[in-house]
N, C-alpha and C positions, 0 to 999 in steps of 0.2 A: 666924634673922635673916640674910638673904642679903647684907647690905651691910657686915658687920663687916670692918674693915680692921686686920689684925693685923700689928704690926711685929715683924720678926725681928731677929736679931743683925746687927751691922754687916757681918760677913763673909758673911752669907747672900745668895743671889741676890736681885736686885731684879726681880721678874717683871712683865712686861707680859702680861696675859691676853687671848687672842684668841678671839673667838666667830665660828663659821662662818656662812655664808649658805646660801641655797637651793642644792640640788644634792648635798649630802652625805647626804640622807635615804636610808634603806634599810629594808626590811621587818624587823620585830622589834627595832628599835633601842631600844625601851623596856624590853625584857625584863630586862636586868640591874638595872634600877631598881625593878622591880615590888614587891619585898619590903623596900625601904629606907624609912626615915622620910620621905625627900624626895618620895616618890610622892604625898603629899597635894597637892603643887603641881599635879598633873594634874587633880584635881577642880576646883581654883580656876580654872585656865586654861580648862577645858571650860565651866564655868558662865558666865564672862564673855565668852568668844569665840564661843560657839554651836556649837563643834565637839565631837565625841566624840573627845577627844584620846587617851584610853586605847585605843580601837579603832585609831586611826591609828598609835600607837606599838607596839601588840602584834600586831595581826592583819591590817592593811592590806597589800595587795600593792603591787608597785612601780608598777603603772599608777595605782592610787589615789593613791599618794604623789607621783606626778609632777605632779599637778594643782597649780597655783601656790598656791592658798589652803591646800590640805592640806599641801604641802611646808613652807610658811612657819610655820604654827602648830606643826607637828611638830618642826621643827629648833629653833625658839625654845624649846619646852618641854624638849626633850632637853638643850639647852644649859644651861638653868636647873637641871635635875636634876644635871648634872655640876658646876655651880658650887656648888650646895648641898652636894654630897658633898665637893668639894674643901675647903670651909671647915670641914666636920665632921671629915674624916679627916686633913687637913694644916693644922691651925690656925696653925702657925708660918710657913707660906708667906707671904712678904712681897710683897704685890701693890701696886705703885706706880702702875700705869696700866692702862687698858683700851682695847680697840678691837674693833669687829666689822665683818665684811665684808658690806656691803649689809644684808640682813635682820639679820645678827648684831649690827648697831649697836643694835638695840632690846634685845637681851639684855645688851649692854654697859651700856646706860643703866639697866636694872634692877639689874644688879650694882653699879653706881656709886651707886645710891640716888637717881638723878634721876627715875626712874619707879618706881611701885609695881608689884608683880607683876601685879595686876589691870589697871592702866592699860596696862601693856606688852602684856599678852595681848589686851586689847580693841583696841589700836592695830594689832597684828600681824594680828588677824582682819580688821579693816576694810581694812588695806593689801592683804592677800592677795586679798580679794574684789574690790577695786577693780582690782588689777593683772590678775586673771584675766578680768574683764569687758573691760578694755582690750585684752587679747590676743585675746579672742574676737572683738571687733569689728575688730581690725586685727592679724592674726597676724604674727609676726616670727620671727627666728632669731638665734642667737649662735654664734660660733666662737672658739676659743682659737688664736691664732697664736703659734707657738713657734720660737725660734732667732734672732729678730731683735729689735733694741731698739725702744723706743717710737717713735723718730723714723722708723724704716724702715716700721713698720706704719702710722703716721699718714700717711706719704706715699702708701701704697697706698689708704688710705681717702679721702684728699683727691682722688686721681686718679679714683676711682670716683664721688665726688660731683660732680666737674667734668663727668662723663659723664651726670649726672642721677640717679645711684643714691641711694636712701635708705640711708645707711650712716654709722655713727659709731663712735668708740672708746668702749667701755663700761667696761672695767676695765684698769688697768695693774697686773698682779698680781705680776710679778717683772721683773727687768731683761731677761729673755728671754721673757716671756709677756705678751701683750696680747690682750684679748678685744674682738672687734668685734660690733656689733649693728645690725640694720636689717631690710630686707625679706629674705625667704629667697633670692630671686634674687640680690640684691646680695651677701649674705654668702657664698653658695656660689661666685659668680663671683670674688670677691676672694680667698677662700680658695684657689681654684685658681691664681690669679695669684701668691699667696704661695708656693705649692708650686713653681711654675715658676721662682721666684726663689731656690729652695733652702731655703725655710722649711718647717716642718711645721705642720699644723693639725689640730684636732679640732672637729667640729661638736657643739655641746652639745645634750643631749636636752631642749630647751625649745621651746615654741611662742610665746615672747614675746621682744621686743627690749627687755630691761630696760636701765635707765640710758641711755635714748635718748628723743628726742621722741615715740616711739611710746607712751610711758607717760603723756603729758600728759593724756589723758582720765581717768586715775585720780587726777590731782592734786586735783580739786575735792572728791571724797569723802574723800581722805586729809586735806586741809586742814581740812575740817569736823571730822573726828575730832581732829585735833591741837589745834584751837581749844578743844575741850571737855576737854582733858587738862591736868592740873597737872604742870609740870616743876619739880622741887624742886632744892634747892641741891646735893645730892649729896655724896659723901665721897671719891671717887677721880676723878682726871682722865681724860677720854676724848678720844682723837684722832679727829676726824670724817673721814668718807669724802670729803666734798665739797671740803675745803680743806686736809686733812692738818695742821690746826692743833690745838693743845691747848685744850680747853674744859672748864669745870666745869659746874655745873648752871644752871638758870634758863631763862627763856622763849626764849632764843636758839635752843634746840634745835627749836622749832617750825619756824622757817624752814629750818634745816639738814636736818631730816627731810623736809620738803616738797621741797626742792631735790634731795636725794639720789635721788629717784624718777627724775629725768631726767638727772642729771649723772653723769659718769664716777666710778668708784671709784678714788681715788688710793692704792692699797694700798702701792706701793713707798714713796711719800713718807710714808705713815702709819707704816710700820715704822721708817723712819729717824727720824721725829719721836719715836716711843716710845723709841728707843735714845739718840738724840743730845740731845733736849731734856728728856726726863723721866728720863734715866739708867737706863733698864731694862737690866739686864745679862743677861737671859734671857727667852725667850718661852715661854708655856704655852698650847698650843692645846687649847681646852676644848670638849667636845661631841662630836657624831658625826664620825668620820673624823680624818685627820691632814693634810688639804689645806693648812691655814694654816701648820702646822709646816714642811711641805715648802717652801712659798713663802718663809717666813722664812729658812730655811737657804740658799736660792738668792739671796736679796736681801742678807743679812748673814751670810755663812758663818762669820764669827768669833764670832757670838753663839749660845750654846747655845739649843736649842729642843727641847721635848718635848711630848708629848700627854697629856691627861688626859680619858679618855672613858668609863670604866666604873668602878663602885664596887669597892672591895676586898672580896672575899668574906669573910663573917663566919665566924669559927671556931666550931665546934660546942662 
């Protein structure tokens, strides 16, 4: 049962579990899970999503995994494998809140009990295909700008837009990291201007302008899928990307998931809500990589953060 909410002692950390988004995928990331009981999730996800998830998790190369639809279903499944293992191996871990970065929000909704595993897998499959098609029709780019606050990066974006560029703020990931998205020309030009202003940047290895109006063509297909999906009451609160507010289950998630496709990810505000409104005293970055743990440490350096991404080896 993926949604068991175990209460620990009063002195135990109150964890907010964080689920990563697209970009953390890597070849062979499913290998540690292959002999665990949790691996049965892979068959379920494959059946309803239409992807050979076992192949993606075990043998696919980086080029194959970089495809938007492949990346999303792979990271979603790997995150649920880690969540299942956490609940089995650390049953006393006190989880009081959840959040997911972009795609990771769907894994968070499954963990919260708002979505079933099969509904979550189907939605992620439909979302990935729709976003891949939108990017094929209108390619874009993204870059992380580091060293400046949100206001400084926003000013660069607004200046580019006044000059007619297709450019938007896509993610506010930490107090000193903001991701921009739009046309490749606009992203590269603005990144260069950021560097001239003393900031650093990294162009992300994607061909899409996620969380921007470039994803609007994917909205119709995703909305149809959302309308066919049951959103249940849930057992654990989830802080949403689009408004950084605390939500429980229910049909309101249809609108939030649809809006998330084109709206910025308010990750800094999300982390603060988890800590300040839901009294989370530690963060647990679950799934592939430790990106979210690093962002949490930069945003709230006084709050402990750790990763949980691989099963504990079984003793012979």
